[in-house]
C-alpha angles and dihedrals in degrees: 000000000000125000087253091057092053097038110138093003103136128223137197126194121202112198127200131181135009136005089268089066092045090055092044088054089056087056092048090051090050092050094050094047090047086056092052103265121134127217116257120232114274091249093053091115096192097326092114121110090236124031116190123194113203099195140203125212103190097094124077093232098038092113093049090055092049095050091045090055092044090051091055090055096049097084091044090054090050089056092047110044094185094058117110131201124201129187121200140152133065098327090051090050089051103041102032110162092017090076095058091043093053095037107027091175090071111108103194136025118185134167140230093268100053108039088136090071096065099101091046093048091050090052093047092049092050094049097042096038094225139095118278117213115185121164118173117209094212137025112287097188131358105259093233090067090064127089112273136205103199117214093214133045093206107033130044143182115234115194113216098174142004130212132024136252096200126103103210107171094226097050131083096180098101090055091052103037099031133221119335115280119186128209120230111265091234092056092050094049092045090055091049092049090050091051091050089050087056091054103268112143101174127053132180116208107222132205138137086245097008098186092053084074109133098041089102093048097040101248117119092191096046094110096052089046089052092052091051091047089054087056090062096056108106113229095021103121105172131032123184133167138201141229117000124183118228090228091065098038100116131176093253089061091052090049092050091050092050097043100042108080097205094050102098124236092248133109129183108188121166113232096174093186139008093213117097089207093054093042089055091050089049089051091237107159098222138057134222094270092053092048095049090044090059090051091050091052093048092050092047090053097036109026096184096048116137109217124198133176150182122247130186116207122203101021111175110284095016109149128196088259090054090049091051088055088056090050089050092050091050091052090049096044096045094204118204086220138358128199102214123194133189107230113256126179115262105206110235096029125112091237092061091070099036120123119247099050104183116237113255094239090054092049091049093050093049091046091055092050092049093046091051091051093048092047089056092048094045090053093048091048092049090051089063087067094062110113094021121124111227138183107231124196107220113238136194122234096008101112109055091188097043093109093055096041096042089232135127126218139215147145129277118221090266089052096251112149112247126192112199139181112271107252125226091245121073115261126186133200106279094033119113126233129189115224141164116236112236104169138023130208124181094264106023146023130231129216102191097170127080120293106257097203140008122202116193110212142194086251090058089050090051092050091049092050093049092047092050090051091050095052090048092058123093117273114281096034117103122185123199106320105160115251144154110338097024109134092237091056100049108014093150096054091091097133098049095140096037092226104107 
């Protein structure tokens, strides 16, 4: 299908799961637009000519959600014969032919290793009039070589590796995304430099176990070297990364974080459990003492670092004593934020068939106790920010009540969400304001006084240019306005699937 054939055919992508899927969806958007499709309005609700589901497989009921959504589109597709539906991502990689059998109105099924084939598969399905199922067993092309439609003008994901070499018993990701494969450092830095030239000022380095980078190219210090190299890129103001594994968190990485000015004082590192017994059952290659020791070293080197984590409650065999060890670790670590998950079976993982599955009511009760503890700690940690003067990068879509409160929102260097008084001067997403924190809530900070400085940035210019281009387009075509899943909007949601 040529770009002329697809001209003005609209597409909608529905993304589920982790930041890897969010970034893959940016690639899918880029591929479709490169082929001549246009993005449907955000309120299209299935009215697009092509609807793509980028799926996740780490939740027990992920397939039920997918088939429910596909079922709702079936009558719409009957009314519109030219409409096409595609399913990709981890669940597609896992279930393959099952999807077409259960939802025969699906036109295309593709996997995590061949997202670049989507436009071709759509064309083939349309010409042949039958479903196309193509699942590659290994990576065909590194995703970062594909066209991309970035969701943000001022912040960007940059993938440095794909796949995972770990064997955590609760996680199906290695089976679906394969063994770790690293990009060459030069390719990564070239992509970052190109993004900065386009106006991006914040990047998030992305990998399933991001600090294991180098294992595929035989350099144990490759990740710390990469962080330092990012520090030498002119115009790159903020560098983040997600998600590191405690096993690979070495002293050279801590030193690089502390000594590279544009690497932000933020760390999201999944703990998963504070119990050594449970960690062993999970096949996590560290214990509580090692995890807390890393946090102590990070805080010694970077005193203002905000540290967040992922925790799974109710893993098979978890006793009350094990749970108390998690509570103890949380009290010791004093996380700024924790993404807590009630354990749910991931079909195809060793943990799904383990003995000692914890009753749901017990899991729920422990989850509530842990959430209450973390809420208390998050609030106390945020209160330490009151009185501090912070540089906040203005974001779009962060503060859902900004219109009513006449405030704007953005992220501090440590990624805390800050709502601030709208200044008299115009500020744009990507610009930086200097504010004094006056109030702390458990999940955000307030700067109720006047903004003390506004710095207009190249990122703000890029956002303004993109917005002007979007409003100049015909109705129904939206280009690049940041939304849910953009790294600037949810930078702390690094552990969204709880499987890192």
